[in-house]
N, C-alpha and C positions, 0 to 999 in steps of 0.2 A: 645261731646270731641274724638276726634281723637287718633287712638292708633297704631302706627308702632312697631310691633313686633318682632326684628331682632332675630333669634336663628341660632348660627352657631357653628363649634366645637370649641375647647379650643385651644389658641396660634394662630388665624386666624385675631387679632385684633380687637376686641370688644370694650375693650377700647381706644385704638385709635381713633376709629371710633366715641366713646362718646363723647371723647373730642373735636375733630374736631365739632359734633355738637354743642356744648356749645360754641366755639369757634364763630362759623358761625352765632349764634343767637346774641351774644352779638356786632359783627359786623353789623346784621342787625339791631341795638338799640332795640331788642326785649327782654322782661323779661324772665330770665331761671333759672331754679335750676336744679342742678347735685345732687343726691343723689348716694352714692357708699357705698359698702358693708361695708368696715371698715375703719381705718385710715391711715392704711399701704396703701390700694389703693387712698385715699385722698390724701397720702403726695405727690405718684406720679404723680396725675392729676396737682396738685398745680406748681409742676416743669415746665409743659407744658404751663400753662396760667396764670403764674402770672405777666408775661409781660405785660398785659391788668389791673391790677390792681383792677378786679373784682374777687376775690376768694374767698366773704365771702357767696356766693351761693353753694360754693361746699361743703358738709355735707357728714358725715358716717348718716347712718340710724338709728343708737343708738342715737347719739348726737340730730339731727333733731326731735324722737318721746319724747324726754325728753322736748324738747322745747313745752311751751304753747300759743306761737304765733307764728304763721306761714304766711309767705311773698307768696303775692299774686304774681302770675306770668302767663303769657303766656303760657311756655314750661317748662314741665318736663322729664328731662334727667335720666334712670334708668340703673345702670351698674349691671352686672352679678345677674341679678333678683331674678332667679330660684334657685339660690344657698342663698338668704337668708333667715334668720328662716320664717317659715309658719307665726308664729303670728307675726311677724314684716309685713312681705308683706300681711296678712289681715288687721291690723292697718291702713296700710298707703291706701289700697284700700279704707276703709271705709273715712278716711281725702280724698281722692280725690273726692271721690263720695258728700260729704255731707259739705265740709268747702272747701277746696283749689277750686279754680277758675281757672282749667287750660281749656284750648284751645288744646292743644296736647301734649301727651306722646310718647317719644323715648326709647322702652326697647331693651338692647343691654344685651344676655344671652346666655350662653350654658346649655342646660338642664341636670338637676341634674338626672332624672330619666325618665324611658318610660310609660308615662300614658295611659289609655284604653282610645282608639279611640271611643268606644262606651259611654264612658262617658263624654268625651270631648263633641261630638258633640251633647249628649244631654242637659249637661249644657248651652252651645251656644244656643241652641233652646229653652230651658226651660227660660233663661234670656231675649231673646229678646221677649217673650211673658209675660216679667214680673211675672215670677212665682218669690216665694218668699223662702226663704232657709229651713223654717218650714214644707214646704208640700215637700220638693226637694226628702227624700230618698223614703218617701211613693209613690212619683209619677215616681220614676224611676223604683221602684221594681213592681207596678202593670202595668207597661209598658211591661216590658220584664220579667214579672210572673219568678221572681228571688227573692230571699231573700239574702241579701247583709250579709258578712261576717264585721267585723269590721273594719279591715283594709281598706277593699273595699270602707265601710261607709265614710272613713278621705279621702280617695281619691278622693270620688264625691264631698265631702265637699271643700277639696281643690281646686280642679278644679273651682269648684261654686264661689268660694271667690276669685279668681284671675283674675288678668286683660288679661290673655289669651282666658279666653272664654267669655269676654265682646262682645257684639253684633258689636260695632265699631272697634272692634281689627280685623289689618290687619298683618296676620305672613307672615315675608320675611325671607324664611331657605334658599336663593340659591344665596346672594350677600356677596360672599366670594371667595378668593383665595384657594382652597384646599392646604392642607400641600403636599407635596411629599411623594409618596405612599409608598416609603421604609421608611421614616420616622414614616410613622403612622404605620407600620406592627410591628416595631420596640416598638413602643410604646403601641401598644396592647398587645403586648407577656409581656408588665411590669406590666400594670394593668388588665388585663383580659378580655375576651369578652363582658362579661355586661357593665361595664365600657365604655368598646370602643365604645359601640354602642352608647351611647349621647355625650359621651364626643370627640369620633373620626369622627363619623360618622354621627353625628347629628339628630340621630333618637330620637323624643320625644313624636309619639303615635304608638300604638301597631299595628301590621296589622291585619285586621279583615279578619278571612277566611269564604266564605260562601260556604254549598255545593247545588248545585242546579240539577235537573234530566232534561231531554231534554223536557220536556214540558213548564221547567220555561223559556225556554234560550230566547224567544222573549221577556217577559216582564225584563228581565235582560238587554237584549240589548240595552234597550231603556234609562237604566240608567245609564250605565258605556260604554267608550270608551277603548278598547281593545289594548292592542300590544301583539305580539305571546307570549311574556314572562308572561301575566297577568294571563293567563288563563293554569289550569292543568287539565288531565282528567285521568279517572280509567276505566279500563276493569275490576278490579276483587273486586267491590263495596269496594272500598277505601284502600285496601291491598297496593298497589302500584300506585304512581301519574307520569305521563308525560307530558311535556310541549306539546302544541297544538298548531296548526296553527289557525289562526284566519280566515279561509275561515269556516264558519259556516256552508256551505253547506255538507263538508266532516266529521262531527261529527254524532257520530251514536247515536240513540235514546237509547240502551241499556247501555252508557258508563253514568257515575256520572262526573259532574265538579266541581272545585273551583274556583273561583275568589278573586284574592288578589287585598284588595283594594289600594294600595300604591306600587311604582315599585321602592323604594329604592334599594330591593334586587335583582339582578338575580337569577333564579330559578334554 
C-alpha cells in the first residue's frame, strides 16, 4: 500500500486538492473512498462533485466508523487527517491494515502539533523492522537510555499507530503555493507563534540539535550535507553561538559545533 502524505499550511487548498484527486480517480474509472473530518466539510465537498452522481463514497469519519460494512476500493483519500480525533485515526489505520483492501492512500492535512523528530524516526525504523507496539516504549527507552514521561509515551504511541510513520509513507511538504507573507505575519499575531509554526509555517517535526567536538567532524560530514546556515560554532564552550562558513579547513579544533537537522529556519 502506497501512502502519499501531503502536509501544508492552512488555507492553501488542501481540501480542494483532495476533492480534485477524488474527481480524477472517478474519471479514470477507479474506485475511491473520500473520508472527511465532519459533515460540514462533507457538504462543502458534495457541492463540488455532485455533478458526477457518485457521492455515496464521500463520508465523514464518524459516520464511516459507525458502519459495520466497508466498501472495497482501490483508493482512499483523507482530508485534514492530523486534526481528527486520535482514537478515530487509530481505528481507521487498523481497518486499513486488516480489513480494507486499499492500493493507494492520499492524505491532505495541516499538522496539529510539532512531533519529536527522534520519536518519528524511531517509529519509522521500528515499523520497517516489524516491531510490535507492546515492546515500543521499552525499545525506545533502551536505545536512547531515557525514561519517558507519560505525555512522551502517548506521543510515541500516537506516532507508531499513525499513517505518517508507515514505511511506505512518502511525505510531501512543499507542494503548495505559500500564502502572502504580510497576511501570514498578521495571522501569526492573532494565533500566536506556537500555533503559527504548524498552521502557517508548516513545521511538523522538531529540530534535533547535536553538539560535536572537532574530532567528531569527519564522522558527521559523512552523514550531513551542509549549507552555511546549518552549522553554528561556539568559542566559549556553548555560551554564545555564531553561524560558520562551511569551509571546514577554517574550523578551529578548540571550538564546539552544533548541527541542526532541518533548515526551515534561518539562524
